[in-house]
Steps between C-alpha positions, in 0.01 A plus 500: 500500500630160390164345587327747272743422216454128549121541497524707181717240326277221622192672357685555174601136473153378593332720240759405239457135590123521463539676163745236377273224631191635324701562184610138504142386556383727215771377264429138590123543469508676164826416325606152612637315309724780375604550140289232329594439140258532208647172374335311781227250420169673433150381579177611340272618778130575452296720733126461463262793518394564862755260651611599850857615557552241773409223256732648238785515753448141607508379139816702435667325793380158381646561154833615643477861388529637856642343812216597733141593421467663845796728433355593159163584657673707772707689241188573296306621804784728614502668159123492442532279190260217581219652292716615209606173339343423162324196367701354217774267388853587613847355452681490837848373592539234766648609836415863435485782754168625630576844354547365148193281524282791614644729233430244228144428615416870526675664206712240320438347156226245457477205266242555227260245353431508128130475414381483141133575439404367155283696261135402502468350849222616730530624858418156643798342325721795597398454864588131482837577341584763761405267782753245373774757438454754779281313749234772487140449606329424167149562638605841632656579163173421318305705754727800437461460122126565554539762777327809359671729752843383385397518134405866537849586627631410154237721330369191324130499411422133544369259760810283470872526429470208256676617184721750685740244654772540242664176378874534539802353679544655844758472777331512839672481838374208705239628741332731249134523597187474288433871454866573429488249214181654364649850521803389297292320235260791450784756490671289236175495303482879482868518402429283196149608400547855383257779414536429127343156539220646709435775242482242222230322693285812490470458122282198575327663798696273735608609844808341658300221662337409167838505325634254755188286478540455125878458539448224754272311258757540222772377737285202590450410133845565356790260501681670212568867574475606135136386494392735777405789268289261288327353804436858609347580162256209534371632832491863383300399194258293708453782752435747220247263338324436832592130495575292807875472558476126576849508650600168658748661748209674672340160564829359628502790747167405657540123523665382823717224350666696221680458272328214321309426184168683511170314493169618356357531852780746588369737235168518687647628828313812604777752560568850365837358393327247273549661159290223343195634685567871554599753235784746520809476713483322837510717816878490537827328406516122530878488545802728506609564142844600378570824317484330155141393561414846636649658189304259278175590677531863386676430168300225325590395148260636241316186388154368424548199727210409728596143585804300604575145598818323612700340221651224715854644490462782752364752252155586366308494175318831451182524293273771367189284456325247721521240222881530483515488878294178514730339244808608696344364818430163334863485395614569856259238637653241267848594625385474861341159443819377332714626789273326753516178295880518484518545876279196558709290263819616668354415840404152380846448356671609821279273713595199285873560524 
């Protein structure tokens, strides 16, 4: 009888001991050190896309976030979390528990990176900017911009997303991939380009792609926003009269070393984007215009202007006749020559100092 009782108590104590032991192991593995304070020193920790969990754990140990990378890996495997951590930039306290590290990497807040895409830049410059800011693959980004299968998912009737990558300031989590960026930019485009703008384009027999094409040329020409409707009127009048657009931004688009001063030989490049050789609008947008340029493309000022030339101050001189345009151009050429002469004189002066 006593032997049976002793055996029963022994079994009870052994089972209880094992439970306590495993609880201690569990608490140590997941929650040690206990009760960390949010006031502890924080480190910014970046996880690259596709990085292995083992490598992440080892870097966390090296930076002092966790005590043991092996324990972190074991904790993650026991809970099936090794494949659930996100790429991104995280703020983590030093000497943290494995539980808190895993929770932060899986569902905690991320640090965001501000990216400003200026109005009037093309997809190549956007790709370069995103590579610097988000470490994306710029070649893959460009490939996706011209991926007809992807373009169709947006119900866009074009061979490229050029013009639809809306210029704006965005906050992206580190680790955002190429298509995710494109999705956000195109969605932002359709939030800002409403049906009213599209309907206005129909007055001129423009579809959305043609609206954006003209808007991108206007964006490429304009420095002063208030001039956009007048620049638009020049191109509308030339299109209506069957004249060549002769838009310099379209040449800048097809030369490899843009932007620079155009040469006469550039105007002879055989490209459908060369509006000095081919009439009408080019095949598609040459950059990604802002909403002001898009509005100007479908709301031109009512003028008789057919010509324009830079005035040397950032604006333009608009003319109705070729004679007035030639005179305005001569005036600008004199200003340009004077500016070049002043630069040479300044350079000579500085070299003598």
